[in-house]
DRENDO-1510 file (C-alpha; in Angstrom, 1 decimal, always signed):
<recs>
REC; n; res; u; v; w
REC; 1; MET; -72.0; +5.9; +81.5 .
REC; 2; GLN; -73.4; +8.3; +84.0 .
REC; 3; GLN; -70.1; +8.3; +85.9 .
REC; 4; TRP; -68.4; +9.6; +82.7 .
REC; 5; GLU; -71.1; +12.1; +82.0 .
REC; 6; ASP; -70.7; +13.5; +85.5 .
REC; 7; ARG; -66.9; +13.5; +85.2 .
REC; 8; ALA; -66.9; +15.3; +81.9 .
REC; 9; SER; -69.3; +17.9; +83.2 .
REC; 10; ARG; -67.2; +18.5; +86.2 .
REC; 11; PHE; -63.7; +18.4; +84.8 .
REC; 12; GLY; -64.0; +19.1; +81.0 .
REC; 13; VAL; -61.0; +17.9; +79.0 .
REC; 14; ARG; -59.2; +16.9; +82.2 .
REC; 15; ALA; -61.8; +14.2; +82.7 .
REC; 16; VAL; -60.0; +11.9; +80.3 .
REC; 17; LEU; -56.7; +12.1; +82.3 .
REC; 18; ASN; -55.7; +10.9; +85.7 .
REC; 19; LEU; -57.2; +13.6; +87.9 .
REC; 20; GLY; -53.9; +13.9; +89.7 .
REC; 21; HIS; -52.9; +16.1; +86.8 .
REC; 22; SER; -53.8; +19.7; +87.0 .
REC; 23; GLU; -55.5; +21.7; +84.3 .
REC; 24; THR; -52.2; +23.4; +83.4 .
REC; 25; GLU; -50.5; +20.0; +82.9 .
REC; 26; ILE; -52.9; +18.9; +80.2 .
REC; 27; PRO; -50.7; +20.1; +77.3 .
REC; 28; GLN; -47.5; +18.5; +78.7 .
REC; 29; VAL; -49.3; +15.2; +79.4 .
REC; 30; THR; -50.8; +15.1; +75.9 .
REC; 31; GLU; -47.4; +15.9; +74.3 .
REC; 32; ARG; -45.7; +13.1; +76.3 .
REC; 33; GLN; -48.4; +10.6; +75.2 .
REC; 34; ARG; -47.9; +11.7; +71.6 .
REC; 35; ARG; -44.1; +11.2; +71.8 .
REC; 36; GLU; -44.6; +7.7; +73.4 .
REC; 37; LEU; -47.5; +6.4; +71.3 .
REC; 38; TYR; -47.4; +7.9; +67.9 .
REC; 39; PRO; -44.1; +6.1; +66.8 .
REC; 40; LEU; -45.7; +2.8; +67.9 .
REC; 41; PHE; -48.9; +3.5; +65.9 .
REC; 42; ARG; -47.0; +4.7; +62.8 .
REC; 43; ALA; -45.0; +1.4; +62.9 .
REC; 44; ALA; -48.2; -0.6; +62.8 .
REC; 45; LEU; -49.6; +1.3; +59.8 .
REC; 46; ARG; -49.1; +0.0; +56.2 .
REC; 47; GLY; -49.1; +3.3; +54.5 .
REC; 48; ASP; -52.3; +2.9; +52.5 .
REC; 49; GLU; -54.8; +3.8; +55.3 .
REC; 50; ARG; -57.3; +6.6; +54.5 .
REC; 51; LEU; -59.7; +6.4; +57.4 .
REC; 52; ILE; -58.9; +5.9; +61.1 .
REC; 53; LEU; -61.4; +5.3; +63.8 .
REC; 54; ASP; -60.5; +7.1; +67.1 .
REC; 55; PHE; -62.5; +4.9; +69.4 .
REC; 56; GLY; -63.3; +6.7; +72.7 .
REC; 57; CYS; -61.9; +10.0; +71.3 .
REC; 58; GLY; -63.1; +12.0; +74.3 .
REC; 59; PRO; -62.4; +15.7; +73.5 .
REC; 60; GLY; -60.4; +14.7; +70.4 .
REC; 61; ARG; -56.9; +15.2; +71.8 .
REC; 62; PHE; -55.4; +12.9; +69.1 .
REC; 63; THR; -58.0; +12.7; +66.4 .
REC; 64; GLY; -56.7; +15.5; +64.2 .
REC; 65; ASP; -53.2; +14.2; +64.4 .
REC; 66; LEU; -54.4; +10.7; +63.4 .
REC; 67; ALA; -56.0; +12.1; +60.2 .
REC; 68; GLU; -52.8; +14.0; +59.4 .
REC; 69; MET; -50.7; +11.0; +60.2 .
REC; 70; ILE; -52.3; +9.1; +57.3 .
REC; 71; ASN; -53.0; +12.1; +55.1 .
REC; 72; GLY; -56.6; +11.0; +55.2 .
REC; 73; ARG; -59.6; +11.3; +57.5 .
REC; 74; ALA; -60.4; +10.3; +61.1 .
REC; 75; ILE; -63.7; +9.7; +62.8 .
REC; 76; GLY; -63.8; +10.1; +66.5 .
REC; 77; VAL; -66.5; +8.4; +68.4 .
REC; 78; ASP; -67.4; +8.7; +72.1 .
REC; 79; PRO; -70.5; +8.0; +74.2 .
REC; 80; ILE; -70.1; +11.2; +76.2 .
REC; 81; ARG; -71.6; +14.2; +74.4 .
REC; 82; ASN; -69.9; +16.8; +76.7 .
REC; 83; LEU; -66.5; +15.5; +75.7 .
REC; 84; LEU; -67.3; +15.6; +72.0 .
REC; 85; ASP; -68.6; +19.2; +72.4 .
REC; 86; LEU; -65.1; +20.1; +73.6 .
REC; 87; ALA; -63.3; +18.7; +70.5 .
REC; 88; LEU; -61.6; +21.3; +68.3 .
REC; 89; PRO; -62.8; +21.3; +64.7 .
REC; 90; HIS; -60.4; +19.9; +62.1 .
REC; 91; PRO; -61.1; +19.8; +58.4 .
REC; 92; SER; -60.3; +16.0; +58.2 .
REC; 93; VAL; -62.2; +14.9; +61.3 .
REC; 94; GLU; -65.8; +14.1; +62.0 .
REC; 95; TYR; -67.0; +13.4; +65.5 .
REC; 96; ARG; -69.9; +11.1; +66.2 .
REC; 97; LEU; -71.8; +10.3; +69.4 .
REC; 98; MET; -71.7; +6.6; +70.1 .
REC; 99; LEU; -74.5; +4.8; +71.9 .
REC; 100; GLU; -73.3; +2.3; +74.4 .
REC; 101; GLY; -72.2; -0.9; +72.6 .
REC; 102; ARG; -72.8; +0.5; +69.1 .
REC; 103; ILE; -70.1; +2.0; +67.0 .
REC; 104; PRO; -71.7; +4.5; +64.6 .
REC; 105; LEU; -69.9; +3.3; +61.4 .
REC; 106; GLU; -70.6; +1.0; +58.5 .
REC; 107; SER; -69.0; -2.4; +58.9 .
REC; 108; ALA; -65.5; -2.7; +57.4 .
REC; 109; SER; -65.3; +1.0; +56.7 .
REC; 110; VAL; -62.1; +1.9; +58.5 .
REC; 111; ASP; -58.5; +1.1; +57.8 .
REC; 112; ALA; -57.1; +1.4; +61.4 .
REC; 113; ILE; -58.5; +1.8; +64.9 .
REC; 114; TRP; -56.9; +3.9; +67.6 .
REC; 115; ILE; -57.9; +3.0; +71.1 .
REC; 116; CYS; -56.0; +5.0; +73.7 .
REC; 117; LEU; -56.6; +5.4; +77.4 .
REC; 118; VAL; -60.1; +4.0; +76.9 .
REC; 119; LEU; -60.1; +0.4; +78.0 .
REC; 120; GLY; -59.6; +1.2; +81.7 .
REC; 121; GLY; -62.9; +3.0; +81.7 .
REC; 122; ILE; -65.0; +0.3; +80.1 .
REC; 123; HIS; -66.2; -2.6; +82.2 .
REC; 124; GLY; -67.9; -6.0; +82.1 .
REC; 125; GLN; -70.2; -6.8; +79.2 .
REC; 126; THR; -69.6; -3.4; +77.7 .
REC; 127; LEU; -65.9; -4.2; +77.4 .
REC; 128; GLU; -66.6; -7.6; +75.9 .
REC; 129; ALA; -69.1; -6.1; +73.4 .
REC; 130; THR; -66.6; -3.3; +72.5 .
REC; 131; GLY; -63.8; -5.8; +71.8 .
REC; 132; GLU; -66.1; -7.9; +69.7 .
REC; 133; ARG; -67.3; -4.8; +67.7 .
REC; 134; THR; -63.9; -3.4; +67.1 .
REC; 135; SER; -62.4; -6.7; +66.0 .
REC; 136; THR; -65.2; -8.2; +64.0 .
REC; 137; SER; -67.8; -5.7; +62.8 .
REC; 138; HIS; -65.3; -3.2; +61.7 .
REC; 139; GLU; -63.1; -5.8; +60.1 .
REC; 140; VAL; -60.1; -4.2; +58.4 .
REC; 141; ASP; -57.5; -6.0; +56.2 .
REC; 142; ARG; -54.7; -5.5; +58.7 .
REC; 143; PRO; -55.9; -3.3; +61.6 .
REC; 144; ALA; -53.5; -1.0; +63.3 .
REC; 145; VAL; -54.8; -1.0; +66.8 .
REC; 146; LEU; -53.0; +0.6; +69.7 .
REC; 147; GLY; -54.6; +0.3; +73.1 .
REC; 148; ARG; -53.3; +1.6; +76.4 .
REC; 149; LYS; -55.2; +0.9; +79.6 .
REC; 150; HIS; -53.4; +2.8; +82.3 .
REC; 151; ASP; -53.0; +6.4; +83.4 .
REC; 152; TYR; -56.4; +6.5; +85.2 .
REC; 153; GLY; -55.4; +5.7; +88.8 .
REC; 154; ARG; -56.2; +8.6; +91.1 .
REC; 155; GLY; -59.4; +9.6; +89.5 .
</recs>
């Protein structure tokens, strides 16, 4: 976790991207990711979702959009306080600090889970525990989970 704390302190919002991208490229990179990923996520939704978990939300680049996508609410969780502090407020979003290996939500309380650009930064037992927590403790009737592991590379 310390590596991510240091990275977030040093690079701010850019910390969640491949550091080969400049500060000025952040909006274009985020928009490209939205164009690529949102149609896939929408296709996985049933239409009756009211609460989405944005797991590893970082500075919340997608969290507000997710709430709007379902006309409901989103809870963004991340273990890096500095990243959560950078998240823009949104009336349908709540951000929560996640302690390593513990998702700060009631079991079976979410309708869908968004995991984007997170798995590449989680290793070993933490990754195993995360997979177990997101698939069992937060059981959802038919989870819409979209995970993407790459785009870290030159960091």
